[in-house]
C-alpha positions as YAML, in Angstrom:
chain: A
units: angstrom
residues:
- id: 1
  name: MET
  ca: [40.56, 108.13, -157.92]
- id: 2
  name: LYS
  ca: [37.20, 109.87, -157.72]
- id: 3
  name: ASN
  ca: [34.73, 109.16, -160.50]
- id: 4
  name: TYR
  ca: [34.74, 112.69, -161.89]
- id: 5
  name: GLU
  ca: [38.55, 112.56, -162.08]
- id: 6
  name: LEU
  ca: [38.23, 109.72, -164.58]
- id: 7
  name: VAL
  ca: [36.51, 112.12, -166.96]
- id: 8
  name: LEU
  ca: [39.18, 114.79, -166.41]
- id: 9
  name: HIS
  ca: [41.95, 112.30, -167.13]
- id: 10
  name: ARG
  ca: [40.12, 111.01, -170.22]
- id: 11
  name: VAL
  ca: [39.77, 114.53, -171.63]
- id: 12
  name: GLU
  ca: [43.41, 115.31, -170.81]
- id: 13
  name: ALA
  ca: [44.59, 112.15, -172.57]
- id: 14
  name: ASP
  ca: [42.40, 112.79, -175.63]
- id: 15
  name: LEU
  ca: [43.66, 116.38, -175.93]
- id: 16
  name: ALA
  ca: [47.29, 115.29, -175.61]
- id: 17
  name: ALA
  ca: [46.81, 112.56, -178.23]
- id: 18
  name: GLY
  ca: [45.01, 114.86, -180.65]
- id: 19
  name: ARG
  ca: [41.76, 112.93, -180.47]
- id: 20
  name: LEU
  ca: [40.13, 116.12, -179.13]
- id: 21
  name: ARG
  ca: [40.87, 119.62, -180.40]
- id: 22
  name: VAL
  ca: [39.67, 123.14, -179.70]
- id: 23
  name: GLY
  ca: [36.21, 123.41, -181.23]
- id: 24
  name: GLY
  ca: [35.57, 119.68, -180.93]
- id: 25
  name: ARG
  ca: [32.83, 118.17, -178.77]
- id: 26
  name: LEU
  ca: [32.98, 115.72, -175.92]
- id: 27
  name: PRO
  ca: [30.93, 112.56, -176.25]
- id: 28
  name: GLY
  ca: [27.46, 112.84, -174.74]
- id: 29
  name: GLU
  ca: [26.87, 112.36, -171.04]
- id: 30
  name: ARG
  ca: [25.40, 108.87, -171.49]
- id: 31
  name: ALA
  ca: [28.24, 107.75, -173.78]
- id: 32
  name: LEU
  ca: [30.96, 108.98, -171.43]
- id: 33
  name: ALA
  ca: [29.30, 107.34, -168.46]
- id: 34
  name: GLU
  ca: [29.12, 104.00, -170.29]
- id: 35
  name: GLN
  ca: [32.68, 104.22, -171.65]
- id: 36
  name: LEU
  ca: [34.17, 104.97, -168.23]
- id: 37
  name: GLY
  ca: [31.83, 102.81, -166.18]
- id: 38
  name: ILE
  ca: [30.68, 105.65, -163.94]
- id: 39
  name: SER
  ca: [27.39, 107.37, -163.21]
- id: 40
  name: ARG
  ca: [25.95, 110.20, -165.27]
- id: 41
  name: PRO
  ca: [25.99, 112.54, -162.20]
- id: 42
  name: SER
  ca: [29.77, 111.95, -162.00]
- id: 43
  name: VAL
  ca: [30.08, 112.95, -165.66]
- id: 44
  name: ARG
  ca: [28.03, 116.10, -165.03]
- id: 45
  name: GLU
  ca: [30.26, 117.00, -162.06]
- id: 46
  name: ALA
  ca: [33.38, 116.58, -164.20]
- id: 47
  name: VAL
  ca: [31.95, 118.75, -166.96]
- id: 48
  name: ARG
  ca: [31.17, 121.50, -164.43]
- id: 49
  name: VAL
  ca: [34.78, 121.37, -163.25]
- id: 50
  name: LEU
  ca: [36.06, 121.55, -166.81]
- id: 51
  name: GLU
  ca: [33.79, 124.52, -167.51]
- id: 52
  name: ALA
  ca: [35.05, 126.33, -164.41]
- id: 53
  name: MET
  ca: [38.60, 125.68, -165.61]
- id: 54
  name: GLY
  ca: [37.81, 127.31, -168.95]
- id: 55
  name: VAL
  ca: [38.42, 124.08, -170.87]
- id: 56
  name: VAL
  ca: [34.88, 123.56, -172.16]
- id: 57
  name: ARG
  ca: [31.71, 125.49, -172.90]
- id: 58
  name: THR
  ca: [28.33, 123.85, -172.50]
- id: 59
  name: ALA
  ca: [25.01, 124.67, -174.17]
- id: 60
  name: THR
  ca: [21.74, 122.81, -174.17]
- id: 61
  name: GLY
  ca: [19.57, 122.09, -177.17]
- id: 62
  name: SER
  ca: [20.14, 120.38, -180.50]
- id: 63
  name: GLY
  ca: [21.63, 123.11, -182.70]
- id: 64
  name: PRO
  ca: [25.24, 123.52, -183.91]
- id: 65
  name: GLU
  ca: [26.20, 125.30, -180.68]
- id: 66
  name: ALA
  ca: [24.76, 122.61, -178.41]
- id: 67
  name: GLY
  ca: [26.79, 120.12, -176.42]
- id: 68
  name: THR
  ca: [30.09, 120.34, -174.56]
- id: 69
  name: VAL
  ca: [32.67, 122.07, -176.73]
- id: 70
  name: ILE
  ca: [36.42, 122.32, -176.10]
- id: 71
  name: VAL
  ca: [37.33, 126.02, -175.90]
- id: 72
  name: ALA
  ca: [40.52, 126.19, -173.79]
- id: 73
  name: GLU
  ca: [40.26, 129.75, -172.48]
- id: 74
  name: PRO
  ca: [42.67, 129.89, -169.51]
- id: 75
  name: VAL
  ca: [42.54, 133.60, -168.68]
- id: 76
  name: SER
  ca: [39.17, 133.78, -166.88]
- id: 77
  name: PRO
  ca: [39.75, 130.92, -164.41]
- id: 78
  name: LEU
  ca: [43.31, 132.04, -163.73]
- id: 79
  name: THR
  ca: [42.06, 135.56, -163.03]
- id: 80
  name: ALA
  ca: [39.35, 134.31, -160.69]
- id: 81
  name: VAL
  ca: [41.80, 132.22, -158.67]
- id: 82
  name: LEU
  ca: [44.30, 135.07, -158.38]
- id: 83
  name: ARG
  ca: [41.60, 137.51, -157.28]
- id: 84
  name: LEU
  ca: [40.42, 135.17, -154.54]
- id: 85
  name: HIS
  ca: [43.94, 134.57, -153.24]
- id: 86
  name: LEU
  ca: [44.72, 138.30, -153.29]
- id: 87
  name: ALA
  ca: [41.47, 139.08, -151.47]
- id: 88
  name: THR
  ca: [42.35, 136.60, -148.70]
- id: 89
  name: ASN
  ca: [45.97, 137.83, -148.54]
- id: 90
  name: HIS
  ca: [47.25, 134.40, -149.51]
- id: 91
  name: LEU
  ca: [49.36, 136.07, -152.18]
- id: 92
  name: PRO
  ca: [51.37, 138.96, -150.69]
- id: 93
  name: MET
  ca: [51.40, 142.02, -152.94]
- id: 94
  name: GLY
  ca: [55.19, 142.02, -152.89]
- id: 95
  name: ASP
  ca: [55.25, 138.50, -154.34]
- id: 96
  name: VAL
  ca: [52.77, 139.49, -157.04]
- id: 97
  name: VAL
  ca: [54.90, 142.47, -158.04]
- id: 98
  name: GLU
  ca: [58.08, 140.39, -158.11]
- id: 99
  name: THR
  ca: [56.30, 137.88, -160.35]
- id: 100
  name: ARG
  ca: [55.29, 140.69, -162.68]
- id: 101
  name: LEU
  ca: [58.88, 141.89, -162.72]
- id: 102
  name: LEU
  ca: [60.17, 138.46, -163.71]
- id: 103
  name: LEU
  ca: [57.54, 137.84, -166.40]
- id: 104
  name: GLU
  ca: [57.44, 141.32, -167.93]
- id: 105
  name: SER
  ca: [61.21, 141.80, -167.95]
- id: 106
  name: TRP
  ca: [61.63, 138.44, -169.66]
- id: 107
  name: ALA
  ca: [58.82, 139.22, -172.12]
- id: 108
  name: ALA
  ca: [60.26, 142.64, -173.02]
- id: 109
  name: ARG
  ca: [63.70, 141.13, -173.55]
- id: 110
  name: GLU
  ca: [62.30, 138.36, -175.75]
- id: 111
  name: ALA
  ca: [60.07, 140.73, -177.72]
- id: 112
  name: ALA
  ca: [63.01, 143.03, -178.46]
- id: 113
  name: GLY
  ca: [64.97, 140.06, -179.76]
- id: 114
  name: ARG
  ca: [62.28, 139.08, -182.26]
- id: 115
  name: GLU
  ca: [61.68, 140.37, -185.78]
- id: 116
  name: LEU
  ca: [58.43, 142.22, -185.15]
- id: 117
  name: GLY
  ca: [56.38, 143.63, -187.99]
- id: 118
  name: ALA
  ca: [54.48, 146.90, -187.87]
- id: 119
  name: GLY
  ca: [51.23, 144.99, -187.51]
- id: 120
  name: GLU
  ca: [52.41, 143.24, -184.35]
- id: 121
  name: LEU
  ca: [53.30, 146.56, -182.71]
- id: 122
  name: LYS
  ca: [50.10, 148.28, -183.81]
- id: 123
  name: VAL
  ca: [47.95, 147.28, -180.83]
- id: 124
  name: ALA
  ca: [50.49, 148.52, -178.27]
- id: 125
  name: GLU
  ca: [51.01, 151.77, -180.20]
- id: 126
  name: GLU
  ca: [47.27, 152.43, -180.42]
- id: 127
  name: LEU
  ca: [46.88, 151.86, -176.68]
- id: 128
  name: LEU
  ca: [49.60, 154.43, -175.99]
- id: 129
  name: ASP
  ca: [47.85, 156.91, -178.28]
- id: 130
  name: ARG
  ca: [44.58, 156.36, -176.40]
- id: 131
  name: MET
  ca: [46.37, 156.93, -173.08]
- id: 132
  name: ASP
  ca: [47.43, 160.36, -174.30]
- id: 133
  name: ASP
  ca: [43.83, 161.55, -173.90]
- id: 134
  name: GLY
  ca: [43.93, 164.12, -171.11]
- id: 135
  name: GLY
  ca: [40.29, 163.53, -170.21]
- id: 136
  name: LEU
  ca: [40.76, 159.96, -169.03]
- id: 137
  name: SER
  ca: [39.81, 159.12, -165.46]
- id: 138
  name: PRO
  ca: [42.33, 157.14, -163.36]
- id: 139
  name: GLU
  ca: [40.23, 153.99, -163.90]
- id: 140
  name: GLU
  ca: [40.08, 154.47, -167.67]
- id: 141
  name: PHE
  ca: [43.81, 155.16, -167.81]
- id: 142
  name: HIS
  ca: [44.72, 152.07, -165.78]
- id: 143
  name: LEU
  ca: [42.45, 149.84, -167.84]
- id: 144
  name: LEU
  ca: [44.36, 150.94, -170.94]
- id: 145
  name: ASP
  ca: [47.61, 150.61, -169.01]
- id: 146
  name: ALA
  ca: [46.72, 147.00, -168.18]
- id: 147
  name: GLU
  ca: [45.92, 146.27, -171.83]
- id: 148
  name: PHE
  ca: [49.25, 147.77, -172.88]
- id: 149
  name: HIS
  ca: [51.24, 145.55, -170.53]
- id: 150
  name: VAL
  ca: [49.37, 142.46, -171.70]
- id: 151
  name: ALA
  ca: [49.92, 143.44, -175.34]
- id: 152
  name: LEU
  ca: [53.60, 144.05, -174.65]
- id: 153
  name: SER
  ca: [53.97, 140.63, -173.03]
- id: 154
  name: GLY
  ca: [52.19, 139.06, -175.98]
- id: 155
  name: LEU
  ca: [54.93, 140.34, -178.30]
- id: 156
  name: ALA
  ca: [57.29, 137.77, -176.77]
- id: 157
  name: GLY
  ca: [55.35, 135.06, -178.61]
- id: 158
  name: ASN
  ca: [54.69, 132.87, -175.56]
- id: 159
  name: VAL
  ca: [50.98, 132.08, -175.20]
- id: 160
  name: LEU
  ca: [51.23, 130.92, -171.57]
- id: 161
  name: ILE
  ca: [53.13, 134.03, -170.46]
- id: 162
  name: ALA
  ca: [50.52, 136.19, -172.17]
- id: 163
  name: ALA
  ca: [47.68, 134.33, -170.39]
- id: 164
  name: VAL
  ca: [49.36, 134.60, -166.99]
- id: 165
  name: MET
  ca: [50.04, 138.29, -167.54]
- id: 166
  name: ALA
  ca: [46.44, 138.95, -168.51]
- id: 167
  name: SER
  ca: [45.31, 137.22, -165.33]
- id: 168
  name: LEU
  ca: [47.80, 139.04, -163.10]
- id: 169
  name: ARG
  ca: [46.95, 142.46, -164.46]
- id: 170
  name: SER
  ca: [43.19, 141.89, -164.17]
- id: 171
  name: ALA
  ca: [43.54, 140.48, -160.66]
- id: 172
  name: ILE
  ca: [45.45, 143.47, -159.27]
- id: 173
  name: HIS
  ca: [43.53, 146.19, -161.11]
- id: 174
  name: GLY
  ca: [41.42, 146.97, -158.03]
- id: 175
  name: TYR
  ca: [44.51, 147.32, -155.87]
- id: 176
  name: VAL
  ca: [46.10, 149.71, -158.34]
- id: 177
  name: LEU
  ca: [43.02, 151.94, -158.40]
- id: 178
  name: ALA
  ca: [42.78, 151.90, -154.59]
- id: 179
  name: ALA
  ca: [46.35, 153.19, -154.47]
- id: 180
  name: VAL
  ca: [45.75, 156.19, -156.76]
- id: 181
  name: PRO
  ca: [44.84, 158.50, -153.83]
- id: 182
  name: ASN
  ca: [48.25, 157.72, -152.33]
- id: 183
  name: LEU
  ca: [50.03, 159.27, -155.30]
- id: 184
  name: PRO
  ca: [51.31, 162.76, -154.47]
- id: 185
  name: ASP
  ca: [50.35, 164.18, -157.89]
- id: 186
  name: TRP
  ca: [48.17, 162.14, -160.25]
- id: 187
  name: GLU
  ca: [48.69, 164.44, -163.23]
- id: 188
  name: ALA
  ca: [52.46, 164.29, -162.87]
- id: 189
  name: THR
  ca: [52.28, 160.53, -162.46]
- id: 190
  name: VAL
  ca: [50.33, 160.16, -165.71]
- id: 191
  name: VAL
  ca: [52.89, 162.23, -167.61]
- id: 192
  name: GLY
  ca: [55.67, 160.02, -166.25]
- id: 193
  name: LEU
  ca: [53.85, 156.77, -167.03]
- id: 194
  name: ARG
  ca: [53.20, 157.85, -170.60]
- id: 195
  name: ALA
  ca: [56.88, 158.67, -171.14]
- id: 196
  name: GLU
  ca: [57.96, 155.36, -169.59]
- id: 197
  name: HIS
  ca: [55.56, 153.38, -171.78]
- id: 198
  name: ARG
  ca: [56.86, 155.11, -174.90]
- id: 199
  name: ALA
  ca: [60.47, 154.44, -173.92]
- id: 200
  name: ILE
  ca: [59.76, 150.75, -173.29]
- id: 201
  name: LEU
  ca: [58.03, 150.27, -176.63]
- id: 202
  name: ALA
  ca: [60.81, 152.18, -178.42]
- id: 203
  name: ALA
  ca: [63.40, 149.85, -176.88]
- id: 204
  name: VAL
  ca: [61.42, 146.80, -178.00]
- id: 205
  name: ARG
  ca: [60.97, 148.22, -181.49]
- id: 206
  name: GLY
  ca: [64.67, 149.05, -181.69]
- id: 207
  name: GLY
  ca: [65.81, 145.60, -180.58]
- id: 208
  name: ALA
  ca: [67.43, 146.88, -177.37]
- id: 209
  name: ALA
  ca: [66.64, 143.78, -175.32]
- id: 210
  name: GLU
  ca: [68.41, 144.55, -172.04]
- id: 211
  name: ARG
  ca: [67.31, 148.16, -172.08]
- id: 212
  name: ALA
  ca: [63.68, 147.13, -172.64]
- id: 213
  name: ALA
  ca: [63.85, 144.68, -169.71]
- id: 214
  name: GLU
  ca: [65.42, 147.23, -167.38]
- id: 215
  name: LEU
  ca: [62.95, 149.96, -168.33]
- id: 216
  name: VAL
  ca: [60.00, 147.67, -167.62]
- id: 217
  name: ALA
  ca: [61.44, 146.72, -164.23]
- id: 218
  name: ALA
  ca: [62.04, 150.36, -163.28]
- id: 219
  name: HIS
  ca: [58.56, 151.29, -164.49]
- id: 220
  name: ILE
  ca: [56.81, 148.64, -162.37]
- id: 221
  name: ARG
  ca: [58.86, 149.25, -159.23]
- id: 222
  name: GLY
  ca: [58.53, 153.00, -159.53]
- id: 223
  name: PHE
  ca: [54.74, 152.96, -159.64]
- id: 224
  name: TYR
  ca: [54.31, 150.59, -156.71]
- id: 225
  name: ARG
  ca: [56.71, 152.57, -154.55]
- id: 226
  name: ALA
  ca: [55.06, 155.88, -155.46]
- id: 227
  name: ALA
  ca: [51.61, 154.43, -154.74]
- id: 228
  name: GLN
  ca: [52.83, 153.04, -151.41]
- id: 229
  name: LEU
  ca: [51.11, 149.70, -151.98]
- id: 230
  name: ALA
  ca: [51.29, 147.51, -148.90]
- id: 231
  name: GLY
  ca: [53.73, 144.65, -149.07]
- id: 232
  name: PHE
  ca: [56.04, 146.19, -151.60]
- id: 233
  name: GLY
  ca: [59.04, 148.26, -150.71]
- id: 234
  name: GLY
  ca: [62.06, 149.46, -152.59]
- id: 235
  name: GLY
  ca: [65.48, 148.16, -151.60]
- id: 236
  name: ALA
  ca: [68.98, 149.25, -152.48]
- id: 237
  name: ALA
  ca: [69.20, 146.75, -155.34]
- id: 238
  name: GLU
  ca: [65.97, 148.09, -156.80]
- id: 239
  name: ALA
  ca: [67.16, 151.67, -156.54]
- id: 240
  name: GLU
  ca: [70.35, 150.68, -158.36]
- id: 241
  name: ASP
  ca: [68.30, 149.06, -161.14]
- id: 242
  name: ASP
  ca: [66.15, 152.18, -161.44]
- id: 243
  name: ASP
  ca: [69.19, 154.45, -161.61]
- id: 244
  name: ARG
  ca: [70.68, 152.34, -164.39]
- id: 245
  name: ALA
  ca: [67.41, 152.42, -166.37]
- id: 246
  name: ASP
  ca: [67.09, 156.18, -165.80]
- id: 247
  name: ASP
  ca: [70.62, 156.68, -167.13]
- id: 248
  name: GLN
  ca: [69.67, 154.80, -170.30]
- id: 249
  name: VAL
  ca: [66.56, 156.90, -170.82]
- id: 250
  name: GLU
  ca: [68.59, 160.07, -170.49]
...
């Protein structure tokens, strides 16, 4: 085991045992080096890895914000990794879309099955209201669109699913914008997306779990097919799913 991995395993064990919590501080560099019997440069390397992973935040000085603090923010590192893999074509767009379908359909189904208060739905509703602004540019609209899908997934009550969704949506935002010119009619597309979003949220609010899941799936597939994004095509099974969802909307 490499020296810096000793620090990673120590932090992992302390977090699992409750000896470290979010907001707590790691022992100082000298103390960790002495406790683990490794060099201080190895400790510094491990801390850099932890910071890149979004597990800690470091600050120099002697004030209350100084030191290495446990923060556990998984979204940023997940997003960075996904962006790199998408840029190098290591993650085919079709696989990314299918992952979104699995996660968002599950999340919509779970959210519809929960007892959600008005406060929990407020963020998603406000995002839909903001998307009704006719003066939004495609980039502004899709940024709000991304926030809506993340908010919708968050209603399922699963923190990890919400973090993965936030990373996926941020990672593919550039690809979505690049595909806008491929749409035959942007204005018509926006009208359709608004209606689909409203129908999805209404299904969640009304507790229609299967309908919510099917509407989300049809919504995602429909946009990617219309935008002609490389690596994603519609098959017969997908068309059947879309037809079923369309019948429910009608």
